[in-house]
Phi, psi and omega in degrees: 000129172263122181266120176258122181207158175281166183264129181255168173270117186045066193303161185282170185296316181296329178300317181285326178298317180293330181291327180290339180282346185267158174275328185210149179248132174252110181264126185288117181244004183241012178276171175259154185293142176236124186287158174055046177235180180280002175300328180227027182211146174217172181236133175231166181259113182248177174302338181266003185110196178284126177229154179269148169244123183241135179272121178286138180238164183265110171054047175282130174210184189286357179256001183266123178299134187301327179284348179256008182276120185270151179269141177271102178268003178290342185267001178054040183291331179300318180296320179294316181296314185288323174298322180291319177298316180295317178299323183284323193231010181297336176261005178291151188300330190239019178302311183293332180296324187249337192306316182297323179294316179296314181298331176299320179298313180296324182296329183290341181049063180306146181286328185250145181297319181300319181294315175303308182299319178296316178296318179293318182296317179297320180293315179293326177294325176294320179301318187263008176058051173271086190266071178240150171299137181235124179231153174262139177298147179256337177221160178262126182248124182288317181226093181294153180259156179300149009273018181277128175255122189269110175245020179295131175080005179280337177253119188218142180304329187261009183227115178285132179295141179292332186255036184270102180230081184249125179289150181289148172227169185292125178244162184288319186237158173090140175277335179250139186294131177262124190259152173054046171281185173301154177302340178302319181300316181291318180294314183292330181267326186252340179063227181301335179290349181300324178300312176298319180300313187292326188267332183217065183302334183298333180290347179263358180287000000 
């Protein structure tokens, strides 16, 4: 099975679970930007609960090709995101293990959202040992044919996945488990065990 999906900003746990089920990943590089989606947003768990982190973009609309969408650095959002991430996970068991690698990506200040997302995705895939072939689409196909499974648009901030069954793991904050956060939450809390969790979550029940 070849998994076709859009590229998210610090993707959620379910995103990576589905990636592990595929033989190959096809990242949609020919779509147009969609506002209020995970393309420029992720969710993390802070002392105040679950909060979104959004990457500001310059004049993004439905006619803008996703690979041509520029990031707005006039808002100093990288400082805000990293302070929030550090506040949320600075005391997590594996924060120091991954933090510098992630911070290096932010420090590079990629000009385009797709570029930022791809750099973060490749780094996170390396962390969790997601050893799958990864290709970018060259043309936009409305209805792909098998063996391609089209999951574009199935994960959305305003829509809870129907098949979301994630066993709880120890988190830094909150008495109740917060499910399907960014992969950052899983990495900082479980470290190398994150790969096992994604491939066999039932073993953590």
